[in-house]
Structures are given as structure tokens and as C-alpha cells.
C-alpha positions in Angstrom: -116.8 68.3 264.8 -116.6 65.9 267.7 -113.8 67.8 269.2 -115.7 71.0 269.0 -118.7 69.4 270.7 -116.5 68.0 273.4 -114.9 71.4 273.9 -118.3 73.2 274.0 -119.5 70.7 276.6 -116.3 71.0 278.6 -116.4 74.8 278.4 -120.0 75.0 279.5 -119.3 72.5 282.4 -116.4 74.6 283.6 -118.4 77.8 283.7 -121.3 76.2 285.3 -119.2 74.3 287.9 -118.0 77.7 289.1 -121.6 78.9 289.6 -122.6 75.6 291.3 -119.7 75.8 293.8 -120.6 79.4 294.5 -124.2 78.6 295.0 -123.2 76.0 297.6 -121.8 78.7 299.8 -124.8 81.0 299.3 -123.9 83.2 296.3 -123.1 83.0 292.6 -120.0 84.8 291.4 -120.7 86.5 288.0 -118.3 85.2 285.4 -118.0 83.9 281.9 -114.7 82.6 280.6 -112.1 85.2 279.9 -111.5 88.9 279.6 -113.0 89.8 276.2 -112.7 92.7 273.9 -114.1 93.5 270.5 -111.4 92.3 268.1 -110.7 93.7 264.6 -110.3 90.9 262.1 -110.3 90.5 258.3 -113.3 89.5 256.2 -111.6 86.1 255.4 -111.1 85.0 259.0 -114.4 85.7 260.7 -114.9 83.1 263.5 -117.6 80.6 262.7 -117.7 78.7 266.0 -120.6 80.0 268.0 -118.7 79.7 271.3 -115.8 81.7 270.0 -118.2 84.5 268.9 -119.8 84.8 272.3 -116.4 84.6 274.1 -115.1 87.5 272.0 -118.1 89.8 272.7 -117.9 92.4 275.5 -121.7 92.9 275.1 -122.6 89.2 275.5 -120.2 88.6 278.4 -121.5 91.8 280.2 -125.1 90.5 279.7 -124.2 87.0 280.9 -122.5 88.4 284.0 -125.6 90.6 284.7 -127.9 87.6 284.4 -125.8 85.6 286.9 -125.8 88.5 289.3 -129.6 88.7 289.1 -130.0 85.0 289.7 -127.8 85.6 292.7 -130.1 88.4 293.9 -133.1 86.0 294.3 -133.6 85.7 298.1 -135.1 82.2 298.1 -132.3 79.7 298.0 -134.6 77.1 296.5 -135.8 79.3 293.7 -132.3 80.6 293.1 -131.1 77.0 292.7 -134.0 76.2 290.3 -133.3 79.1 288.0 -129.6 78.5 288.0 -130.2 74.8 287.1 -132.4 75.8 284.1 -129.6 78.0 282.9 -127.1 75.2 283.3 -129.1 72.4 281.7 -130.8 73.6 278.5 -132.0 70.1 277.7 -135.6 69.9 279.0 -135.8 67.4 281.8 -139.4 66.6 280.9 -138.1 65.0 277.7 -137.4 62.0 279.9 -141.1 61.3 279.4 -140.7 61.2 275.6 -138.0 58.7 274.8 -140.1 56.5 272.6 -142.2 57.0 269.4 -145.3 55.8 271.4 -144.9 58.4 274.1 -144.5 61.2 271.6 -147.5 60.0 269.7 -149.6 59.9 272.9 -148.8 63.4 274.0 -149.3 64.7 270.4 -152.7 63.1 270.3 -153.6 64.7 273.7 -152.6 68.1 272.4 -154.5 67.5 269.2 -157.6 66.4 271.0 -157.5 69.6 273.1 -157.3 71.7 270.0 -153.7 72.9 270.7 -152.1 71.6 267.5 -152.4 72.7 263.9 -151.8 69.5 261.9 -150.8 71.5 258.9 -147.7 72.8 260.6 -146.9 70.4 263.5 -146.9 66.6 263.4 -145.8 64.0 265.9 -142.3 63.8 264.4 -141.6 67.5 264.8 -143.5 68.3 268.0 -140.1 68.5 269.8 -136.8 69.6 268.3 -134.0 67.1 268.2 -132.5 66.0 271.5 -130.0 63.2 271.0 -129.5 62.5 274.6 -130.9 63.8 277.9 -127.4 64.2 279.2 -126.2 66.4 276.4 -127.4 70.0 276.1 -128.6 71.2 272.7 -126.4 74.2 273.2 -125.3 76.4 276.1 -127.7 79.2 277.1 -125.2 81.8 276.1 -124.8 80.7 272.4 -128.5 80.7 271.6 -130.1 83.5 269.5 -132.9 85.6 270.9 -135.1 84.7 267.9 -135.0 83.8 264.3 -134.4 85.8 261.1 -137.9 87.4 261.2 -137.8 88.0 265.0 -135.0 89.6 267.1 -131.5 89.2 268.4 -130.7 86.7 265.7 -127.0 86.0 266.4 -125.1 83.8 268.8 -125.5 85.1 272.3 -128.6 87.1 271.3 -130.7 85.3 273.9 -128.4 86.5 276.7 -128.6 90.1 275.6 -132.4 90.1 275.0 -133.0 88.5 278.4 -130.8 91.0 280.1 -132.7 93.9 278.6 -136.0 92.5 279.8 -134.7 91.7 283.3 -133.3 95.2 283.6 -136.7 96.6 282.6 -138.4 94.4 285.2 -136.1 95.5 288.0 -136.5 99.2 287.0 -140.2 98.8 287.4 -139.8 97.2 290.8 -137.5 100.0 292.0 -140.1 102.6 290.8 -142.8 100.8 292.9 -140.5 100.9 295.9 -139.7 104.6 295.4 -143.2 105.8 294.7 -145.6 103.2 296.2 -143.2 102.3 299.1 -143.4 98.5 298.7 -141.4 95.8 297.1 -142.7 92.3 297.8 -142.7 91.1 294.2 -139.0 90.7 293.6 -138.3 87.0 293.6 -141.3 86.0 291.5 -141.0 88.9 289.0 -137.2 88.5 288.5 -137.3 84.7 288.3 -140.3 84.8 285.9 -138.4 87.2 283.6 -135.2 85.2 283.8 -137.0 82.1 282.7 -139.3 83.5 280.0 -137.0 82.4 277.2 -135.4 79.4 278.9 -136.5 77.0 276.1 -134.9 78.9 273.3 -131.6 77.0 273.4 -133.7 73.9 272.7 -136.0 75.5 270.1 -133.5 77.7 268.2 -130.7 75.3 267.5 -127.9 76.4 265.1 -127.6 74.4 262.0 -124.6 73.7 259.7 -125.8 76.5 257.3 -125.7 79.0 260.2 -129.5 79.2 260.2 -131.6 78.1 263.2 -134.5 75.8 263.6 -137.7 77.8 263.5 -140.2 78.3 266.3 -143.8 77.1 265.8 -147.1 77.3 267.5 -148.7 75.2 270.3 -152.0 76.4 271.7 -151.7 79.6 269.8 -148.5 80.6 271.5 -144.9 80.1 270.5 -143.6 76.6 271.2 -140.5 78.2 272.9 -142.9 79.7 275.5 -145.1 76.6 276.0 -142.1 74.3 276.3 -140.4 76.6 278.7 -143.5 76.6 280.8 -143.6 72.8 280.6 -140.1 72.6 282.0 -140.9 75.0 284.9 -144.0 72.9 285.7 -142.0 69.7 285.5 -139.4 71.1 287.8 -142.0 72.2 290.4 -141.5 75.9 290.4 -144.0 78.0 292.3 -147.3 79.1 290.8 -146.5 82.8 290.7 -143.2 82.3 289.0 -144.7 80.0 286.3 -147.6 82.4 285.6 -145.2 85.4 285.6 -143.1 83.4 283.1 -146.2 82.9 280.9 -147.1 86.6 281.0 -143.7 87.5 279.7 -144.6 86.1 276.3 -148.2 87.1 276.5 -148.7 90.3 278.5 -151.9 90.1 280.6 -153.7 93.1 279.1 -157.2 91.8 278.4 -159.6 88.9 278.8 -158.5 87.6 275.5 -154.9 87.6 276.7 -155.9 85.7 279.8 -157.6 83.0 277.6 -154.4 82.7 275.5 -152.3 82.4 278.7 -154.7 79.8 280.0 -154.4 77.7 276.8 -150.6 77.9 276.9 -150.5 76.7 280.5 -152.9 73.9 279.7 -150.8 72.7 276.8 -147.6 73.1 278.9 -149.2 71.0 281.7 -150.2 68.3 279.2 -146.5 68.1 278.0 -145.2 68.0 281.6 -147.7 65.3 282.6 -149.3 67.4 285.3 -152.7 68.7 286.3 -152.7 72.6 286.1 -155.8 72.9 288.3 -154.4 70.7 291.0 -151.2 72.7 290.9 -153.1 75.9 291.4 -152.1 77.4 288.0 -155.7 77.8 286.9 -159.1 78.4 288.6 -161.2 75.5 289.8 -163.1 75.4 286.4 -159.8 75.6 284.5 -161.1 78.6 282.4 -159.1 81.4 284.0 -156.1 82.3 286.0 -156.4 82.0 289.8 -157.5 85.1 291.7 -156.5 87.5 292.9 -153.9 88.1 290.2 -150.4 88.5 291.5 -148.8 91.8 290.6 -145.6 90.0 289.5 -147.5 88.6 286.5 -148.2 92.1 285.2 -144.8 93.5 286.0 -143.1 90.8 283.9 -145.6 91.3 281.1 -145.1 95.0 280.9 -141.3 94.7 281.0 -141.1 92.4 277.9 -141.9 94.8 275.1 -138.4 95.3 273.7 -139.2 92.7 271.1 -141.2 95.1 268.9 -138.3 97.6 268.5 -135.7 94.9 268.4 -137.5 93.1 265.6 -137.9 96.2 263.5 -134.3 97.2 264.1 -133.0 93.8 263.1 -134.9 93.9 259.8 -133.5 97.3 258.9 -130.0 96.4 260.1 -129.7 93.1 258.2 -130.8 94.9 254.9 -128.1 97.5 255.5 -125.5 94.8 256.2 -126.3 93.1 252.9 -125.5 96.3 251.1 -122.3 96.8 253.1 -121.3 93.2 252.5 -121.5 93.7 248.7 -120.3 97.3 248.3 -117.8 97.7 251.1 -116.4 94.1 251.1 -116.7 93.4 247.4 -118.8 90.3 247.7 -121.3 88.9 245.2 -125.1 88.9 245.6 -125.0 85.1 245.4 -122.8 85.2 248.6 -125.8 86.5 250.5 -127.4 83.1 250.3 -124.6 81.0 251.9 -122.3 80.9 254.9 -120.2 83.9 253.9 -122.9 86.4 254.7 -124.3 84.5 257.7 -120.9 84.5 259.4 -120.5 88.2 258.6 -123.9 89.0 260.0 -123.4 86.8 263.1 -120.1 88.4 263.9 -121.3 92.0 263.6 -124.5 91.1 265.5 -122.7 89.4 268.4 -120.2 92.2 268.8 -122.3 95.3 268.3 -126.0 94.1 268.1 -128.5 95.0 265.4 -130.0 97.6 267.8 -126.7 99.6 267.7 -126.5 99.3 263.9 -130.0 100.6 263.5 -129.3 103.4 266.0 -126.3 104.5 263.9 -128.5 104.4 260.8 -131.2 106.7 262.3 -128.6 109.3 263.4 -126.8 109.7 260.1 -127.7 111.5 256.9 -125.9 108.7 255.1 -127.1 105.5 256.9 -125.3 103.1 254.6 -122.0 104.9 255.0 -122.4 105.0 258.8 -123.0 101.2 258.9 -120.0 100.6 256.6 -117.8 102.6 258.9 -119.1 100.7 262.0 -118.4 97.4 260.3 -114.9 98.4 259.2 -114.1 99.2 262.8 -114.4 95.4 263.4 -113.8 93.7 260.1 -111.1 94.9 257.7 -112.1 94.7 254.0 -108.8 93.1 253.1 -108.2 95.3 250.1 
């Protein structure tokens, strides 16, 4: 286990060193680790190591390279460096404030007093996920899932894919504005906000030994992954428009109610970061609304973050289909669905093809189960 952790850290360091050196001369060269291709294997030798799964996936490497290229496209060298740094170091730097039980208890009590904590679900001992050392990342950005079992992109590398989808949607909107409205002055803030909207997920969704992930929870009525991501951006002194755009990615600014939810998330994030959101300009002078006039980048990011609805539905349908295939095509037992055997199968299929693709195959076939079975067999031999 220790050797795997060391390798993961070394691997991540190598990839990130390349990007750092590139940044020093003014650009980031897209790159992952190796030339990958979807590999056909047997049901008995499915890789279980998360890094191996992401390295073998064309989809994940293509998404990772795309994200690096979009970081590179940010014109502000300072902002570009800040975004890259948050992709490099998935351990929240604000956790330097919370290295003692007393400091964790103090911030918990502040959040509780502000009405941002539900004591029935969050206590001071689980306010933050485990972080053994500030200098050791919980996992690389590119091995984290996009969500949990009941959410979306629940496989190693899912975060990279889901983020790439959202960034593509954001940039498509910006190009449409340029083409039809004849202006494009939102690029840096919108792209950076979208790139960072899930930056805390490697910290929140940590893979466990049973191949499940730690669950997200709520702070101030928003997902903790969003609030903690905002805390990190505030702590790292990103600009106001980028931080608010990042907030709007998780909570699209569609109504007065949405604005109140975003305001609460920013207030909670600022408490965790140890900063004053009003003094920073993140909120109005009375602290009850966002600053005006609203920046268009906030809305662009919000309206470009709706793939989650389809992806969540597709994942639910795909996983149910995979359960049937696992038993009927691969001859496994129903009891195997509850342990690592099915989890490794699901993770491999998800990381290579995505649950979106599986669901698409289901919707286009008169025999959905047979279609999914054929797709799985193209990757994993039944060994019969």
C-alpha cells in the first residue's frame, strides 16, 4: 500500500512538474502520462488501482488534456497560475488553519451559530474529510469521481470528464455571444469559474478500501464540496468575479431564492477561510445580496452547468443495467454485487466508456440489456 501511495505521489508530481515548467515559459503543454487505448481484459484481472484505471482511459486522458489546454487559454498569467495550482494541489491550503481540535471546534461553532450546520448530519469531528498531512494530497484531481453513487460520473476520473463537459458548454456560450452579440470580455472569469467549480471534490470524494467514496454533505444548504471549494478560492485570494462565478456553477443564479442560497454559501465559505466576504467585495455592504451590477460571467457559468441532471439519470439506469450484465453475462452471484467484485467491474466500464455512453446504447436498442452486454464484452472478456 505504501509503495502504491508513493507511486501515486511520484506520478502526480511528474505530470504536474511538466505543467509547472511549461507555465514558467508562458504556456501549459497538455499532457497526461502515456499514450492510452481502451484495453480488452478478462473479468478476473480488472485493474483495481485508481491511477491505472485513469491511465488506461482514452476518454479521461482526452478530458484531462482538454482541461490543461483551457487553463493555458486564460490570458491573465496570475489567474492561470492560481487555477493550475489548485489542480496540482488538491489538499486545501486553508486546512493549515485547522490542525488542532480546538481550531476545528471553533470554526464549527461559528458555522453552527450562523445557522449553517445541521447538527444531525455534521459534527465537529466530520466537518472536514480526513487530511493526514498538508503536504500530501488526498488524491490527484484526475482520479476523483464526479460524484457519489446517487449523483453522476461515479468512477475514477469522472471528475475530469464532468468538468470538461461543463467547460466546453461554457466556452460554447462565450463563442455564441461573440458571434451574435459581437463581444467577448467574460472569458477569463467564466472559464476559470467553471474550471474551479468542483475543485474540492478530490478532497470530499475520497476513494475507500471498499471502492466506495466518502459522501458529500451540506453546509449552509449547499454541498460541502462547493462550499469548501469556495473557501479554498477565497483563501488563495482569487478575484471576486471568479469566486462568484464558481459559486454560481453549483447554484445557478435564476431567482432571488438562488441568490440567497449563493450568499449563504459564500458566507459559510468565508468563515472557513477566515476572511470577511463584505470587505473582499463578495457581498453587498449589508451582506444580504451579491454585489451589483451582476457580472455576466456568473450567469454564463451557471447556465453551462446543467449536465448533472442527465448524467445523474443516465448513471442510475446504466448501473442497474450493469448489475444485470454482471450476473447474466459474466456468471456472477447476486451477493457479488455488494462487494469489490462488482465495484471494480463498474469502475472499469465507467472509466473506459462512461455511464452516459452506456445509457445512450440502451436508449437506441430494442434490447437494451443485450446492447449493454455487447458493449461490456468489447472491453471485458467473460472468461468462459
